[in-house]
C-alpha positions as CSV (number, residue, x, y, z in Angstrom):
1,M,83.1,79.7,94.1
2,A,83.5,81.1,97.6
3,R,80.4,82.6,99.0
4,K,81.7,86.2,99.0
5,H,82.9,85.7,95.4
6,D,79.5,84.3,94.5
7,E,77.7,87.3,96.0
8,T,79.9,89.8,94.1
9,Y,79.2,88.0,90.8
10,K,75.5,88.7,91.5
11,L,76.3,92.4,91.9
12,I,78.0,92.5,88.5
13,F,75.4,90.5,86.6
14,S,72.5,92.5,88.1
15,Q,73.9,95.5,86.2
16,R,72.5,96.6,82.9
17,A,76.0,96.7,81.3
18,A,76.7,93.0,82.2
19,V,73.3,91.7,81.0
20,E,73.5,93.6,77.7
21,E,77.1,92.4,77.1
22,L,76.1,88.8,77.9
23,I,73.2,88.8,75.5
24,R,74.9,90.7,72.7
25,N,78.0,88.6,72.7
26,F,76.9,85.2,73.7
27,V,73.3,84.9,72.6
28,G,73.0,87.3,69.6
29,K,73.1,90.9,68.5
30,R,69.7,90.5,66.9
31,L,68.1,89.6,70.2
32,A,70.0,92.4,72.0
33,G,68.6,94.9,69.5
34,E,65.1,93.8,70.2
35,L,65.4,94.4,74.0
36,D,65.0,97.6,75.9
37,F,67.8,97.3,78.5
38,D,66.6,100.5,80.3
39,T,63.7,98.3,81.6
40,L,66.0,95.7,83.3
41,E,64.4,94.8,86.6
42,P,65.5,92.3,89.3
43,L,63.0,89.8,90.5
44,P,62.6,87.9,93.8
45,T,64.6,84.6,93.9
46,N,62.9,82.6,96.6
47,R,60.8,79.7,95.4
48,I,58.7,77.1,97.2
49,S,58.5,73.7,95.5
50,G,55.5,71.4,95.7
51,G,57.0,69.6,98.8
52,L,57.2,73.0,100.6
53,V,60.9,73.0,100.1
54,Q,62.4,76.4,99.7
55,R,64.6,76.9,96.7
56,V,66.7,80.1,96.2
57,L,67.8,81.1,92.7
58,D,71.1,83.0,92.4
59,L,69.8,85.8,90.2
60,L,66.6,86.4,88.2
61,C,65.7,89.5,86.2
62,K,63.5,90.6,83.4
63,V,63.9,93.0,80.5
64,R,61.1,94.1,78.1
65,F,61.1,93.8,74.3
66,R,61.0,97.1,72.5
67,D,57.7,96.3,70.7
68,G,54.7,95.2,72.7
69,W,54.2,93.8,76.2
70,L,56.5,90.8,76.0
71,Y,59.5,90.5,78.3
72,L,62.4,88.1,78.7
73,L,63.3,86.4,81.9
74,I,67.0,85.9,82.6
75,L,68.0,83.2,85.1
76,L,71.6,83.0,86.2
77,E,73.3,80.4,88.4
78,F,76.9,80.8,89.5
79,Q,79.2,77.8,90.0
80,S,82.7,77.1,91.0
81,E,82.4,73.3,90.8
82,N,80.9,70.9,88.3
83,D,77.3,69.9,89.1
84,P,76.4,66.7,87.2
85,F,72.7,67.6,87.5
86,M,72.9,71.3,86.7
87,A,70.6,70.9,83.7
88,L,67.9,69.4,86.0
89,R,68.4,72.0,88.7
90,I,68.0,74.9,86.2
91,L,65.0,73.2,84.7
92,T,63.4,72.9,88.2
93,Y,64.1,76.6,88.8
94,T,62.6,77.5,85.5
95,C,59.4,75.5,86.2
96,L,59.1,77.0,89.7
97,T,59.5,80.5,88.2
98,Y,56.7,79.9,85.7
99,E,54.5,78.5,88.4
100,E,55.1,81.6,90.5
101,L,54.0,83.8,87.6
102,I,50.8,81.8,87.2
103,R,50.2,81.8,91.0
104,R,50.5,85.7,91.1
105,G,48.1,86.0,88.1
106,E,50.7,87.5,85.8
107,V,50.0,84.7,83.3
108,R,46.4,83.6,82.9
109,P,44.9,80.6,81.1
110,G,45.1,81.2,77.4
111,N,48.1,83.5,77.7
112,K,51.7,82.5,76.7
113,L,54.5,82.2,79.2
114,P,57.3,84.7,78.7
115,P,60.5,83.3,77.2
116,L,63.3,82.6,79.7
117,L,67.1,82.5,79.1
118,P,68.8,80.1,81.5
119,V,72.6,80.8,82.1
120,A,75.2,79.0,84.2
121,V,78.3,81.1,84.9
122,Y,81.2,78.8,85.9
123,N,84.6,80.0,87.1
124,G,86.2,76.7,88.2
125,R,89.6,75.6,86.8
126,P,88.6,72.1,85.7
127,R,86.7,72.1,82.4
128,W,82.9,71.9,82.8
129,R,81.9,68.3,82.2
130,A,78.2,68.4,83.2
131,A,75.4,68.0,80.7
132,T,74.0,71.3,79.3
133,D,70.7,69.7,78.2
134,V,68.5,67.7,80.6
135,N,67.9,65.3,77.7
136,E,71.5,64.1,78.1
137,L,70.7,63.0,81.7
138,I,68.0,60.5,80.6
139,A,68.8,57.0,79.4
140,P,68.4,56.8,75.6
141,V,65.4,55.0,74.2
142,S,64.0,54.3,70.8
143,Q,61.1,55.9,69.0
144,P,58.2,56.5,69.7
145,L,59.1,57.0,73.4
146,A,62.0,59.3,72.6
147,Q,59.7,62.1,71.3
148,Y,58.1,62.4,74.8
149,L,61.3,62.9,76.7
150,P,62.0,66.4,78.0
151,S,64.7,68.6,76.3
152,F,65.9,71.7,78.1
153,R,69.2,73.5,77.4
154,Y,71.0,76.2,79.3
155,L,73.7,78.6,78.2
156,L,77.0,77.8,79.8
157,L,79.6,80.5,80.3
158,D,82.8,78.7,81.3
159,L,84.9,81.7,82.2
160,Q,88.2,79.9,82.3
161,R,87.7,78.6,78.7
162,I,86.3,82.0,77.5
163,G,89.3,83.8,78.9
164,E,91.6,81.3,77.3
165,Q,90.1,81.3,73.8
166,D,89.8,85.1,73.2
167,A,92.4,86.9,75.4
168,G,92.3,89.9,73.1
169,S,88.5,90.5,73.5
170,R,87.2,93.5,75.4
171,D,83.7,92.4,76.1
172,L,82.8,92.3,79.8
173,V,82.2,88.5,80.2
174,T,85.4,87.6,78.4
175,S,87.3,90.2,80.5
176,L,86.0,88.5,83.7
177,G,87.2,85.2,82.2
178,I,90.7,86.5,81.5
179,V,91.0,87.7,85.1
180,E,89.7,84.4,86.4
181,R,92.4,82.6,84.3
182,Y,95.2,85.0,84.9
183,P,94.4,86.7,88.3
184,T,97.6,88.8,88.7
185,P,97.5,92.3,90.1
186,E,98.9,93.6,86.9
187,N,96.3,91.8,84.8
188,L,93.5,92.9,87.1
189,Q,94.6,96.5,86.9
190,R,94.8,96.4,83.1
191,I,91.3,94.8,82.8
192,L,89.7,97.3,85.2
193,R,91.3,100.1,83.3
194,D,89.9,98.8,80.0
195,L,86.4,98.4,81.5
196,R,86.5,101.8,83.0
197,R,87.3,103.3,79.6
198,R,84.5,101.3,77.9
199,F,81.9,102.1,80.5
200,R,82.4,105.8,81.3
201,G,80.0,108.2,82.9
202,P,78.1,108.6,86.2
203,E,75.5,106.1,85.1
204,F,78.1,103.3,85.4
205,A,79.2,104.3,89.0
206,E,77.3,101.4,90.6
207,F,78.7,99.0,87.9
208,H,82.3,100.0,88.8
209,Q,81.6,99.6,92.5
210,A,80.4,96.1,91.7
211,L,83.6,95.3,89.9
212,R,85.7,96.5,92.8
213,S,83.6,94.4,95.2
214,W,84.1,91.4,92.9
215,V,87.9,91.9,93.0
216,A,88.0,92.4,96.8
217,G,85.7,89.3,97.3
218,A,87.9,87.1,95.1
219,A,91.4,88.3,96.2
220,K,91.8,85.5,98.8
221,A,90.8,82.8,96.3
222,W,93.3,84.3,93.8
223,Q,96.0,84.5,96.5
224,I,96.5,88.2,96.1
225,S,97.9,89.7,99.3
226,E,96.1,92.5,101.1
227,A,99.0,94.8,100.4
228,D,98.9,94.1,96.6
229,L,95.1,94.5,96.7
230,A,95.2,97.8,98.6
231,G,97.9,99.2,96.2
232,M,96.0,98.2,93.1
233,M,92.7,99.6,94.5
234,S,94.5,102.9,95.4
235,I,96.0,103.2,91.9
236,T,92.6,102.4,90.4
237,E,90.8,105.0,92.5
238,D,93.5,107.6,91.5
239,E,93.0,106.8,87.8
240,E,89.2,107.1,88.2
241,M,89.6,110.4,89.9
242,Y,91.9,111.6,87.2
243,E,89.5,110.5,84.5
244,R,86.6,112.1,86.3
245,A,88.5,115.4,86.6
246,K,89.2,115.3,82.8
247,E,85.5,114.6,82.2
248,L,84.6,117.6,84.4
249,R,86.9,119.8,82.5
250,D,85.2,118.9,79.2
251,Q,81.8,119.1,80.9
252,V,82.4,122.7,81.8
253,H,82.2,123.6,78.1
254,R,79.2,121.4,77.5
255,D,77.0,122.3,80.4
256,G,77.6,126.0,81.0
257,V,77.8,127.5,84.4
258,Q,74.8,126.2,86.4
259,Q,75.5,126.8,90.0
260,G,74.5,123.4,91.3
261,R,77.0,121.7,88.9
262,I,79.7,124.2,89.9
263,R,79.4,123.2,93.5
264,E,79.6,119.5,92.5
265,R,82.7,120.1,90.4
266,A,84.3,122.2,93.2
267,L,83.9,119.3,95.6
268,L,85.4,116.8,93.2
269,V,88.3,119.1,92.4
270,R,89.0,119.2,96.2
271,R,88.9,115.4,96.4
272,F,91.2,115.2,93.4
273,A,93.6,117.6,95.0
274,T,93.5,115.7,98.3
275,R,94.3,112.4,96.5
276,K,97.3,113.9,94.7
277,F,98.7,116.4,97.2
278,G,97.1,115.7,100.6
279,A,94.4,117.3,102.8
280,E,96.4,120.4,103.8
281,T,97.0,121.4,100.2
282,A,93.4,120.8,99.3
283,E,92.2,122.9,102.2
284,R,94.4,125.8,101.2
285,L,93.2,125.4,97.6
286,T,89.6,125.6,98.8
287,R,90.3,128.9,100.6
288,I,91.9,130.3,97.5
289,L,88.9,129.3,95.4
290,E,86.2,130.7,97.8
291,D,83.8,133.0,95.9
292,R,85.9,132.5,92.8
293,A,84.9,129.0,91.7
294,D,83.2,129.7,88.4
295,A,83.3,127.2,85.5
296,E,86.3,128.8,83.8
297,R,88.3,128.9,87.0
298,L,87.6,125.3,87.9
299,D,88.7,124.4,84.3
300,E,92.0,126.0,85.0
301,V,92.4,124.4,88.4
302,V,91.8,120.9,87.0
303,D,94.5,121.5,84.4
304,A,96.8,122.7,87.2
305,I,96.2,119.6,89.4
306,I,97.0,117.4,86.4
307,D,100.1,119.3,85.4
308,C,101.7,120.1,88.7
309,D,104.1,117.8,90.5
310,S,103.8,119.3,94.0
311,G,101.2,121.0,96.2
312,A,103.4,124.1,96.5
313,E,103.6,124.4,92.7
314,L,99.8,123.9,92.4
315,L,99.1,126.7,95.0
316,A,101.5,129.1,93.4
317,R,99.9,128.5,90.0
318,V,96.3,129.0,91.1
319,S,97.2,132.0,93.3
320,A,98.9,133.8,90.4
């Protein structure tokens, strides 16, 4: 996984939507129901081993259970190549994380360590061949020695295989896998459109920005030209603006005519008009709406921007 691609995966999986989808669809709905994802919090990823060697985890976060003080640690590592000793590496990171909690006094003698979910996200084309349990890396022995050997398993998300097995799924992780397996501009645009419809609302703005950064960071690896990428992003932004305009039209009826919201809608209506008809038309529209931009009026203007085919038609309609 190229470094930039790696970093953008961190952006995606640091979002609540990604963590919740991961746990709900690949660990279990019951566990997802026990967690309060509003409490999701990123944690520092630098660790110092006993030999004073610095280790850096890819991503670490925690989320609290709904009942009581207990929280779940989620450790994610991102891979583009098979690592034969991945199980040992993640076990090392897990132990260092627990040692850090003890060092900071978050876990005291007599207390239990919080549970930890270790995840490896792999996007390479060859099938993942590495062991998913550290026990598989140790030479087999007979009892009674076998009972003392360590066993530690991590969850593997092999995106290429996930995208191949369930191409009709709409969950986030599978959608990422489908794109990794079939990274065409058309498929990318379709997946982004589906995810935008699933995760609607201002609370997902950062999530969608992370998705766009992920696409931009991976475009070179996917051999998508800059022209195709720019065209796809432009279409995506237009569609997002269109969807936001429709949401505002509906929101007018839900939220009433609070002045602060009116100003926000007026600015977005101008941006929408600029995207569709250009800056000159948007400027003239703004002058027409000065001192007349109430909720009902903006409702009508949004409809007009959606319906009209030219700036002249739009201006004539809103001036009538």
